[in-house]
Structures are given as structure tokens and as C-alpha cells.
HTML snippet that shows the backbone in 3Dmol.js (N, CA, C, O; Angstrom):
<script src="https://3Dmol.org/build/3Dmol-min.js"></script>
<div id="view" style="width:600px;height:400px;position:relative"></div>
<script>
const pdb = `
ATOM      1  N   UNK A   1       0.863  -1.148  -0.014  1.00  0.00           N
ATOM      2  CA  UNK A   1      -0.058  -0.018  -0.022  1.00  0.00           C
ATOM      3  C   UNK A   1       0.891   1.201   0.060  1.00  0.00           C
ATOM      4  O   UNK A   1       1.803   1.289   0.882  1.00  0.00           O
ATOM      5  N   UNK A   2       0.592   2.111  -0.853  1.00  0.00           N
ATOM      6  CA  UNK A   2       1.277   3.371  -0.973  1.00  0.00           C
ATOM      7  C   UNK A   2       0.312   4.627  -0.925  1.00  0.00           C
ATOM      8  O   UNK A   2      -0.768   4.570  -1.512  1.00  0.00           O
ATOM      9  N   UNK A   3       0.661   5.659  -0.293  1.00  0.00           N
ATOM     10  CA  UNK A   3      -0.054   6.889  -0.241  1.00  0.00           C
ATOM     11  C   UNK A   3       0.913   7.892  -0.928  1.00  0.00           C
ATOM     12  O   UNK A   3       2.000   8.177  -0.428  1.00  0.00           O
ATOM     13  N   UNK A   4       0.465   8.412  -2.100  1.00  0.00           N
ATOM     14  CA  UNK A   4       1.379   9.237  -2.847  1.00  0.00           C
ATOM     15  C   UNK A   4       0.719  10.544  -3.437  1.00  0.00           C
ATOM     16  O   UNK A   4      -0.503  10.648  -3.533  1.00  0.00           O
ATOM     17  N   UNK A   5       1.547  11.483  -3.806  1.00  0.00           N
ATOM     18  CA  UNK A   5       1.030  12.618  -4.542  1.00  0.00           C
ATOM     19  C   UNK A   5       0.796  12.205  -5.987  1.00  0.00           C
ATOM     20  O   UNK A   5       1.133  11.071  -6.328  1.00  0.00           O
ATOM     21  N   UNK A   6       0.255  13.023  -6.843  1.00  0.00           N
ATOM     22  CA  UNK A   6       0.058  12.745  -8.227  1.00  0.00           C
ATOM     23  C   UNK A   6       1.292  12.561  -8.979  1.00  0.00           C
ATOM     24  O   UNK A   6       1.331  11.839  -9.975  1.00  0.00           O
ATOM     25  N   UNK A   7       2.304  13.199  -8.528  1.00  0.00           N
ATOM     26  CA  UNK A   7       3.596  13.168  -9.225  1.00  0.00           C
ATOM     27  C   UNK A   7       4.214  11.694  -9.123  1.00  0.00           C
ATOM     28  O   UNK A   7       4.850  11.208 -10.058  1.00  0.00           O
ATOM     29  N   UNK A   8       3.994  11.060  -7.992  1.00  0.00           N
ATOM     30  CA  UNK A   8       4.625   9.761  -7.743  1.00  0.00           C
ATOM     31  C   UNK A   8       3.677   8.577  -8.001  1.00  0.00           C
ATOM     32  O   UNK A   8       4.028   7.456  -7.631  1.00  0.00           O
ATOM     33  N   UNK A   9       2.525   8.759  -8.599  1.00  0.00           N
ATOM     34  CA  UNK A   9       1.581   7.679  -8.869  1.00  0.00           C
ATOM     35  C   UNK A   9       2.250   6.557  -9.749  1.00  0.00           C
ATOM     36  O   UNK A   9       2.145   5.366  -9.456  1.00  0.00           O
ATOM     37  N   UNK A  10       2.901   6.985 -10.778  1.00  0.00           N
ATOM     38  CA  UNK A  10       3.514   5.993 -11.652  1.00  0.00           C
ATOM     39  C   UNK A  10       4.582   5.144 -10.988  1.00  0.00           C
ATOM     40  O   UNK A  10       4.646   3.934 -11.207  1.00  0.00           O
ATOM     41  N   UNK A  11       5.410   5.768 -10.186  1.00  0.00           N
ATOM     42  CA  UNK A  11       6.432   5.125  -9.402  1.00  0.00           C
ATOM     43  C   UNK A  11       5.771   4.133  -8.384  1.00  0.00           C
ATOM     44  O   UNK A  11       6.256   3.014  -8.223  1.00  0.00           O
ATOM     45  N   UNK A  12       4.734   4.522  -7.744  1.00  0.00           N
ATOM     46  CA  UNK A  12       4.051   3.641  -6.826  1.00  0.00           C
ATOM     47  C   UNK A  12       3.432   2.430  -7.517  1.00  0.00           C
ATOM     48  O   UNK A  12       3.534   1.300  -7.041  1.00  0.00           O
ATOM     49  N   UNK A  13       2.775   2.702  -8.673  1.00  0.00           N
ATOM     50  CA  UNK A  13       2.224   1.633  -9.445  1.00  0.00           C
ATOM     51  C   UNK A  13       3.369   0.543  -9.815  1.00  0.00           C
ATOM     52  O   UNK A  13       3.219  -0.665  -9.638  1.00  0.00           O
ATOM     53  N   UNK A  14       4.431   1.090 -10.307  1.00  0.00           N
ATOM     54  CA  UNK A  14       5.577   0.149 -10.713  1.00  0.00           C
ATOM     55  C   UNK A  14       6.086  -0.613  -9.579  1.00  0.00           C
ATOM     56  O   UNK A  14       6.328  -1.812  -9.720  1.00  0.00           O
ATOM     57  N   UNK A  15       6.276   0.003  -8.424  1.00  0.00           N
ATOM     58  CA  UNK A  15       6.731  -0.685  -7.214  1.00  0.00           C
ATOM     59  C   UNK A  15       5.680  -1.771  -6.782  1.00  0.00           C
ATOM     60  O   UNK A  15       6.044  -2.893  -6.430  1.00  0.00           O
ATOM     61  N   UNK A  16       4.378  -1.396  -6.824  1.00  0.00           N
ATOM     62  CA  UNK A  16       3.241  -2.321  -6.452  1.00  0.00           C
ATOM     63  C   UNK A  16       3.327  -3.569  -7.397  1.00  0.00           C
ATOM     64  O   UNK A  16       3.295  -4.706  -6.925  1.00  0.00           O
ATOM     65  N   UNK A  17       3.427  -3.358  -8.605  1.00  0.00           N
ATOM     66  CA  UNK A  17       3.513  -4.415  -9.582  1.00  0.00           C
ATOM     67  C   UNK A  17       4.641  -5.355  -9.426  1.00  0.00           C
ATOM     68  O   UNK A  17       4.520  -6.573  -9.548  1.00  0.00           O
ATOM     69  N   UNK A  18       5.807  -4.706  -9.136  1.00  0.00           N
ATOM     70  CA  UNK A  18       7.076  -5.488  -8.960  1.00  0.00           C
ATOM     71  C   UNK A  18       6.905  -6.362  -7.731  1.00  0.00           C
ATOM     72  O   UNK A  18       7.316  -7.522  -7.727  1.00  0.00           O
ATOM     73  N   UNK A  19       6.290  -5.804  -6.673  1.00  0.00           N
ATOM     74  CA  UNK A  19       6.192  -6.532  -5.407  1.00  0.00           C
ATOM     75  C   UNK A  19       5.083  -7.663  -5.420  1.00  0.00           C
ATOM     76  O   UNK A  19       5.296  -8.779  -4.946  1.00  0.00           O
ATOM     77  N   UNK A  20       3.954  -7.312  -5.965  1.00  0.00           N
ATOM     78  CA  UNK A  20       2.792  -8.197  -5.879  1.00  0.00           C
ATOM     79  C   UNK A  20       2.442  -8.889  -7.266  1.00  0.00           C
ATOM     80  O   UNK A  20       1.591  -9.777  -7.320  1.00  0.00           O
ATOM     81  N   UNK A  21       3.093  -8.473  -8.315  1.00  0.00           N
ATOM     82  CA  UNK A  21       2.860  -9.043  -9.649  1.00  0.00           C
ATOM     83  C   UNK A  21       1.357  -9.027 -10.025  1.00  0.00           C
ATOM     84  O   UNK A  21       0.815  -9.966 -10.607  1.00  0.00           O
ATOM     85  N   UNK A  22       0.763  -7.960  -9.672  1.00  0.00           N
ATOM     86  CA  UNK A  22      -0.673  -7.735  -9.958  1.00  0.00           C
ATOM     87  C   UNK A  22      -0.957  -6.302 -10.191  1.00  0.00           C
ATOM     88  O   UNK A  22      -0.124  -5.498  -9.772  1.00  0.00           O
ATOM     89  N   UNK A  23      -1.990  -5.873 -10.785  1.00  0.00           N
ATOM     90  CA  UNK A  23      -2.337  -4.487 -10.961  1.00  0.00           C
ATOM     91  C   UNK A  23      -2.979  -3.969  -9.656  1.00  0.00           C
ATOM     92  O   UNK A  23      -3.796  -4.654  -9.041  1.00  0.00           O
ATOM     93  N   UNK A  24      -2.603  -2.787  -9.264  1.00  0.00           N
ATOM     94  CA  UNK A  24      -3.260  -2.228  -8.014  1.00  0.00           C
ATOM     95  C   UNK A  24      -4.560  -1.510  -8.289  1.00  0.00           C
ATOM     96  O   UNK A  24      -4.899  -1.228  -9.439  1.00  0.00           O
ATOM     97  N   UNK A  25      -5.288  -1.215  -7.224  1.00  0.00           N
ATOM     98  CA  UNK A  25      -6.396  -0.385  -7.320  1.00  0.00           C
ATOM     99  C   UNK A  25      -5.954   0.972  -6.863  1.00  0.00           C
ATOM    100  O   UNK A  25      -5.109   1.069  -5.974  1.00  0.00           O
ATOM    101  N   UNK A  26      -6.503   2.055  -7.450  1.00  0.00           N
ATOM    102  CA  UNK A  26      -6.127   3.418  -7.102  1.00  0.00           C
ATOM    103  C   UNK A  26      -7.404   4.087  -6.512  1.00  0.00           C
ATOM    104  O   UNK A  26      -8.496   4.044  -7.078  1.00  0.00           O
ATOM    105  N   UNK A  27      -7.172   4.707  -5.329  1.00  0.00           N
ATOM    106  CA  UNK A  27      -8.267   5.342  -4.585  1.00  0.00           C
ATOM    107  C   UNK A  27      -7.964   6.847  -4.437  1.00  0.00           C
ATOM    108  O   UNK A  27      -6.918   7.196  -3.889  1.00  0.00           O
ATOM    109  N   UNK A  28      -8.841   7.742  -4.907  1.00  0.00           N
ATOM    110  CA  UNK A  28      -8.579   9.119  -4.638  1.00  0.00           C
ATOM    111  C   UNK A  28      -8.925   9.461  -3.192  1.00  0.00           C
ATOM    112  O   UNK A  28     -10.082   9.349  -2.786  1.00  0.00           O
ATOM    113  N   UNK A  29      -7.946   9.869  -2.430  1.00  0.00           N
ATOM    114  CA  UNK A  29      -8.163  10.174  -0.989  1.00  0.00           C
ATOM    115  C   UNK A  29      -9.087  11.374  -0.738  1.00  0.00           C
ATOM    116  O   UNK A  29      -9.667  11.515   0.339  1.00  0.00           O
ATOM    117  N   UNK A  30      -9.211  12.237  -1.759  1.00  0.00           N
ATOM    118  CA  UNK A  30     -10.112  13.392  -1.556  1.00  0.00           C
ATOM    119  C   UNK A  30     -11.651  13.009  -1.645  1.00  0.00           C
ATOM    120  O   UNK A  30     -12.536  13.709  -1.152  1.00  0.00           O
ATOM    121  N   UNK A  31     -11.864  11.873  -2.298  1.00  0.00           N
ATOM    122  CA  UNK A  31     -13.278  11.431  -2.499  1.00  0.00           C
ATOM    123  C   UNK A  31     -13.639  10.316  -1.612  1.00  0.00           C
ATOM    124  O   UNK A  31     -14.800   9.907  -1.637  1.00  0.00           O
ATOM    125  N   UNK A  32     -12.719   9.748  -0.783  1.00  0.00           N
ATOM    126  CA  UNK A  32     -12.971   8.591  -0.010  1.00  0.00           C
ATOM    127  C   UNK A  32     -12.644   8.866   1.508  1.00  0.00           C
ATOM    128  O   UNK A  32     -11.649   9.506   1.851  1.00  0.00           O
ATOM    129  N   UNK A  33     -13.522   8.355   2.354  1.00  0.00           N
ATOM    130  CA  UNK A  33     -13.228   8.396   3.768  1.00  0.00           C
ATOM    131  C   UNK A  33     -13.147   7.015   4.372  1.00  0.00           C
ATOM    132  O   UNK A  33     -13.802   6.094   3.885  1.00  0.00           O
ATOM    133  N   UNK A  34     -12.374   6.848   5.401  1.00  0.00           N
ATOM    134  CA  UNK A  34     -12.209   5.566   6.084  1.00  0.00           C
ATOM    135  C   UNK A  34     -12.634   5.773   7.515  1.00  0.00           C
ATOM    136  O   UNK A  34     -12.356   6.785   8.158  1.00  0.00           O
ATOM    137  N   UNK A  35     -13.333   4.735   7.977  1.00  0.00           N
ATOM    138  CA  UNK A  35     -13.892   4.757   9.346  1.00  0.00           C
ATOM    139  C   UNK A  35     -12.679   4.550  10.392  1.00  0.00           C
ATOM    140  O   UNK A  35     -12.594   5.270  11.387  1.00  0.00           O
ATOM    141  N   UNK A  36     -11.770   3.556  10.123  1.00  0.00           N
ATOM    142  CA  UNK A  36     -10.856   3.177  11.132  1.00  0.00           C
ATOM    143  C   UNK A  36      -9.432   3.426  10.732  1.00  0.00           C
ATOM    144  O   UNK A  36      -8.530   2.858  11.348  1.00  0.00           O
ATOM    145  N   UNK A  37      -9.170   4.260   9.715  1.00  0.00           N
ATOM    146  CA  UNK A  37      -7.864   4.567   9.243  1.00  0.00           C
ATOM    147  C   UNK A  37      -7.709   6.020   8.755  1.00  0.00           C
ATOM    148  O   UNK A  37      -8.535   6.486   7.970  1.00  0.00           O
ATOM    149  N   UNK A  38      -6.703   6.719   9.188  1.00  0.00           N
ATOM    150  CA  UNK A  38      -6.501   8.056   8.673  1.00  0.00           C
ATOM    151  C   UNK A  38      -5.262   8.131   7.797  1.00  0.00           C
ATOM    152  O   UNK A  38      -4.144   7.884   8.252  1.00  0.00           O
ATOM    153  N   UNK A  39      -5.486   8.487   6.488  1.00  0.00           N
ATOM    154  CA  UNK A  39      -4.366   8.465   5.573  1.00  0.00           C
ATOM    155  C   UNK A  39      -3.333   9.528   6.015  1.00  0.00           C
ATOM    156  O   UNK A  39      -3.657  10.536   6.643  1.00  0.00           O
ATOM    157  N   UNK A  40      -2.065   9.232   5.644  1.00  0.00           N
ATOM    158  CA  UNK A  40      -1.018  10.300   5.951  1.00  0.00           C
ATOM    159  C   UNK A  40      -1.299  11.518   5.161  1.00  0.00           C
ATOM    160  O   UNK A  40      -1.967  11.496   4.127  1.00  0.00           O
ATOM    161  N   UNK A  41      -0.751  12.627   5.694  1.00  0.00           N
ATOM    162  CA  UNK A  41      -0.832  13.938   5.047  1.00  0.00           C
ATOM    163  C   UNK A  41       0.038  14.123   3.848  1.00  0.00           C
ATOM    164  O   UNK A  41      -0.278  14.879   2.929  1.00  0.00           O
ATOM    165  N   UNK A  42       1.196  13.382   3.871  1.00  0.00           N
ATOM    166  CA  UNK A  42       2.259  13.657   2.900  1.00  0.00           C
ATOM    167  C   UNK A  42       2.537  12.348   2.100  1.00  0.00           C
ATOM    168  O   UNK A  42       2.327  11.228   2.564  1.00  0.00           O
ATOM    169  N   UNK A  43       3.007  12.584   0.911  1.00  0.00           N
ATOM    170  CA  UNK A  43       3.430  11.486   0.015  1.00  0.00           C
ATOM    171  C   UNK A  43       4.597  10.711   0.703  1.00  0.00           C
ATOM    172  O   UNK A  43       5.374  11.242   1.496  1.00  0.00           O
ATOM    173  N   UNK A  44       4.640   9.490   0.347  1.00  0.00           N
ATOM    174  CA  UNK A  44       5.745   8.613   0.886  1.00  0.00           C
ATOM    175  C   UNK A  44       7.089   9.023   0.366  1.00  0.00           C
ATOM    176  O   UNK A  44       8.085   8.769   1.043  1.00  0.00           O
ATOM    177  N   UNK A  45       7.193   9.646  -0.799  1.00  0.00           N
ATOM    178  CA  UNK A  45       8.462   9.986  -1.381  1.00  0.00           C
ATOM    179  C   UNK A  45       8.785  11.444  -1.463  1.00  0.00           C
ATOM    180  O   UNK A  45       9.882  11.777  -1.911  1.00  0.00           O
ATOM    181  N   UNK A  46       7.863  12.399  -1.040  1.00  0.00           N
ATOM    182  CA  UNK A  46       8.179  13.763  -0.972  1.00  0.00           C
ATOM    183  C   UNK A  46       7.327  14.404   0.034  1.00  0.00           C
ATOM    184  O   UNK A  46       6.607  13.701   0.742  1.00  0.00           O
ATOM    185  N   UNK A  47       7.347  15.658   0.156  1.00  0.00           N
ATOM    186  CA  UNK A  47       6.491  16.455   1.056  1.00  0.00           C
ATOM    187  C   UNK A  47       5.224  16.923   0.459  1.00  0.00           C
ATOM    188  O   UNK A  47       4.472  17.646   1.113  1.00  0.00           O
ATOM    189  N   UNK A  48       4.937  16.543  -0.776  1.00  0.00           N
ATOM    190  CA  UNK A  48       3.640  16.858  -1.335  1.00  0.00           C
ATOM    191  C   UNK A  48       2.512  16.188  -0.681  1.00  0.00           C
ATOM    192  O   UNK A  48       2.735  15.238   0.069  1.00  0.00           O
ATOM    193  N   UNK A  49       1.301  16.610  -0.906  1.00  0.00           N
ATOM    194  CA  UNK A  49       0.096  16.044  -0.181  1.00  0.00           C
ATOM    195  C   UNK A  49      -0.168  14.640  -0.744  1.00  0.00           C
ATOM    196  O   UNK A  49      -0.081  14.428  -1.954  1.00  0.00           O
ATOM    197  N   UNK A  50      -0.473  13.736   0.090  1.00  0.00           N
ATOM    198  CA  UNK A  50      -0.916  12.428  -0.239  1.00  0.00           C
ATOM    199  C   UNK A  50      -2.303  12.457  -0.858  1.00  0.00           C
ATOM    200  O   UNK A  50      -3.278  12.743  -0.163  1.00  0.00           O
ATOM    201  N   UNK A  51      -2.413  12.171  -2.144  1.00  0.00           N
ATOM    202  CA  UNK A  51      -3.706  12.306  -2.854  1.00  0.00           C
ATOM    203  C   UNK A  51      -4.273  11.023  -3.347  1.00  0.00           C
ATOM    204  O   UNK A  51      -5.485  10.888  -3.508  1.00  0.00           O
ATOM    205  N   UNK A  52      -3.377  10.037  -3.599  1.00  0.00           N
ATOM    206  CA  UNK A  52      -3.849   8.736  -4.151  1.00  0.00           C
ATOM    207  C   UNK A  52      -3.353   7.582  -3.279  1.00  0.00           C
ATOM    208  O   UNK A  52      -2.204   7.549  -2.839  1.00  0.00           O
ATOM    209  N   UNK A  53      -4.268   6.638  -3.048  1.00  0.00           N
ATOM    210  CA  UNK A  53      -3.893   5.422  -2.267  1.00  0.00           C
ATOM    211  C   UNK A  53      -3.821   4.297  -3.265  1.00  0.00           C
ATOM    212  O   UNK A  53      -4.779   4.034  -3.992  1.00  0.00           O
ATOM    213  N   UNK A  54      -2.628   3.599  -3.302  1.00  0.00           N
ATOM    214  CA  UNK A  54      -2.389   2.510  -4.220  1.00  0.00           C
ATOM    215  C   UNK A  54      -2.450   1.257  -3.403  1.00  0.00           C
ATOM    216  O   UNK A  54      -1.609   1.036  -2.531  1.00  0.00           O
ATOM    217  N   UNK A  55      -3.461   0.409  -3.678  1.00  0.00           N
ATOM    218  CA  UNK A  55      -3.654  -0.872  -2.955  1.00  0.00           C
ATOM    219  C   UNK A  55      -3.857  -2.034  -3.895  1.00  0.00           C
ATOM    220  O   UNK A  55      -4.031  -3.167  -3.448  1.00  0.00           O
TER     221      UNK A  55
END
`;
const viewer = $3Dmol.createViewer("view");
viewer.addModel(pdb, "pdb");
viewer.setStyle({}, {cartoon: {color: "spectrum"}});
viewer.zoomTo();
viewer.render();
</script>
């Protein structure tokens, strides 16, 4: 699972496919809420806002 900014979506997809050998689902964090989990505020690879969840 990766929480990334729009700039790092392609990198996160590549890493996900390398690790799991399957296509990920992409979730727009601005349009989705979670009851028991709060997404991080920043991208895993930079200080940009985490906008996309790759699962």
C-alpha cells in the first residue's frame, strides 16, 4: 500500500506491480473516507500532499 502525490503515482504503481505481480487499485483520497484509518498527510516519497492510495 502506498499513499502518494499525483507526481509519484507511476512510481508507486511500478513498485506495487514489482512486489505483488498484480495491478493495483487506485483510490482518490479526496473522495474517500475511512472509518478506522486516517491516511497520511504527505506523500511517501516527498513532502507533497498524499492524494492517491495505491492498494
